[in-house]
N, C-alpha and C positions, 0 to 999 in steps of 0.2 A: 553339736559332737553328739559321740552316741558312748553311752562304758554301757562294760561287759559286767555285768553283776556274776563270781562264781563261786557259792557258797557249796555244803556237803548235798545237799536236797537235791540244785538244779541252778541252771546258768539262765544268763537275765539279763537282754539289750532290753537299754531306756538310751529315749531320745532326749536333747538336748538339756540340759537343769540348768544358765547357764547360774553365773550368780546364787545359789544354794548352797549348803554345806551336803556333802551325799550320804550323812545321818537324813536328813530332809527327804530326800529324793529316795533313800533307802526304806522309811517310813513310810513316805507316798508308798508306793511299791509293794508294802506290808511283807519288807523283805525289814526283820527288828536283829537291834545289836544293839547288848546291853550300852547303860546309860545310866546310870546309878544320879549325877551329878545332873541330869538334865541339862546337857548338852555345856555345863559353864566349861567345862579341857582341864576338870579340873580331877574327874575317878580313874583315866586312860582304858575303860572298859572296854570301850569301842575303837577298838582296834582292828585300821580294815588292814592290805601290804596293794601298792600298787604295780600291776607286772607290765604291762605295756602305758609308757607316757607318764610323765609327772606333776604332781603334786607341790608345790613350796613345804620347805618345813615349817611350819606355827615355831612360837614361842611354848605354846600347851605340847605340841611335842614333843620339844626340846627338856619337858623340864617333866612330862611323862614315858617319852620312854629311851634307850638305850642309845647310844650309837652303834648299834651295830643293830638296833633291829633303824633305825634310819637311815642306814647306810639296806638296808634290806629289802625298801620300801613304804614300811609301815608306817600308817599316816593314823591322828585323831580324825575318824568319824564326823562326828560333832566341830571339827575346824577345819577342816576338809574344805575350801573350798576350790566350785569346778573351777579350769581360768576362763576369762570372757576374754571372746571372739577368737577361739583356735578353732584351728581346725581338725584338730590334735585328736586322736580314739583314745579313751583311757581307760 
């Protein structure tokens, strides 16, 4: 699986990181997002937007994000896990 990270300053492609959170993947690639709750899913600061593909909505997403944000593909990076055994790119 490949994920493409678009930020204000760069575009990065990262290969297969199944079973890790998006937050961990970003950190391992020196891309930092706010996470004041240290990955507990309580602060709601590590928002990412899925532009292609799908990441399931977690309970932490439902607690911290609006319905509109969820519909726009916004997820919390600290609780977003890449699908296992998927050929889909995110």
